[in-house]
N, C-alpha and C positions, 0 to 999 in steps of 0.2 A: 503493498498496499502507501500511497506517496502523503508524506508528513509535511506542516507544511512550516518553513527556516526560521518562523519565531517557536520561542522555546514555549510550552505550556504552563499555564498560572498555577503555582501550589501553594496553598496557606501556608506553611511553614519556612519557605525560604527564606530568605534577607534578600531586600532591594539589591538590588545591583547598583543602581546607578546613586549617587547620594548628591544630591544637593545644597549647595552651603552659598548664599545669598553673597550677593559681590557686598562689600561697606563702602560706602564713598569715600573719601577725604576728611570731608565735613561734611555731617548733617545739618540739618539746619535748625537741628535743638543743639548744637555744639555750642558751648558759657563758658566764657574762664568768670571764676568768681571772687571778690573779694571780701572775706568776711568781715561782721562783726566788731573784732577786733582786731586785724591788721589794722597798720599805718604806714603807708608809702608814700613815702617823699621824691618827687621827681619824676622820673616823662614816665608816662603810660602808654606803649603801643601794641597793636598787636594784631593779627587777621580773622578774627572771630571776635563772635559778640561777648560783651562785657557787663557784668551786673554788681554794683558794688552797694553792699552792704553797711561797710566800714569809712575809714578816711582817708581821704587820696589828696595832698599839696603836690603843687607844681602842672604839668599838663597831659595832658589825656589827647592822644591820634589815635583812631579808627576810622578811616574817612571812607570806608566801603561795609562798615556795620552800627550795630546798633549799642549804646552805652544807655543804660539803666542805672539811674541812681533809687537804691531802694529806698524803704523809710526808714530805714535807721544811717541811709549813706550821709555822709558829709564830707562834698568837696569844696577843694579851695583851688582850683586850676579852669585854665581856658581849655574846652573841651572843642574837639572838631572828629563829626561822627557823621554816618549815613543818615541818621534817626538818631534822637536823645529822647530817652522816656525821663520826669522826675518826678521823683514819689515825695524825695526826699530835699536834702538845702547845697544849694551852689550860691557858690559865690565867682565870679568869673566868666568872660565871656564865654557864648555858646555860637561853634558855625555846623551848618549841620545843610547835608546836602539833599537831606529830601524831607524830612518832618520833624518839628519838634513837638511835643507834647508834656505839657505840666500839668498833674493829676492832684486831683484837694487837697492834700495833704503838701503839698510841694512850694518847693520856695524858690526864685532864681534872681540875683542880686547881679546884673550884668548886662551887654548886651548883646543880642541874638541877629544872627547874619540865616534864613533857612529859606526854604520853597513853601512848605506851609506850618500853619501852627494852631497848636490845640492846649485853651485855658481852661480848665475845668472850674465851676466856680469852688470859692475857696480857696484857691493858689494864689500865689502872691510872686508877679513879678514885677520887679524897681530894676529899669534898663531902658536902652533904646534896641527895636526892631525894626527892621530890613526882612521885607519880605518881597525875594524874588520870584521874577517870572520866572519859569522854564522855556515857552517860546520866546523868548529875546531872538533871538540866534536866529529861528525860521522868519518872524517878523521882518527883520533884516534883509531876508534873502527875499520875501516876498514882495518887498517893497520897492530895492531892487528889480522886480522882475517887469513891476507894473509902471517902472518908470522907462521903459524901452519901449519907442517904437514902433508899430504896429502896420503891417501893409494895410493898405486902404483895403476895405471889406468890402468900396461898395465897384469897384473894376473888377474884383473876382467874382463877384454876384451877376453882372452883367454878363462878363466873358462865357457863363456858363449857358446863358441862354439865345447864346448868337444859333 
């Protein structure tokens, strides 16, 4: 008799292939933590999200990631990040490539440069705020394109009717 080339299933046999999922280099949940009892003086930089529940003095630079100041966090530093969430106290300037979110228990004393900002009721913000438009470069190129002279449309329309 002919048999199929595939082996028959037997319930007692162990599976022949073992699939192991590939772990990405950085998962979206990867986050560095600065705990309540930690005090850091100097420059803090990195390539992952940062959660601060302790004290940081100096500068914080995470241009492609989120920096979150927890409820117990106390920061005396300039912060540069893609996104900043403040639930604790920050004394220093904040520059965000995307969004600044100051929660109801958050306090910020310093100037802000961002594209989007959210300040909840009860939050304290003391300083200047500059909200930049993401589409400034696109608008400039559109204005330049509009200023270019166009060929006369009336002549093209009459030529088509001949």
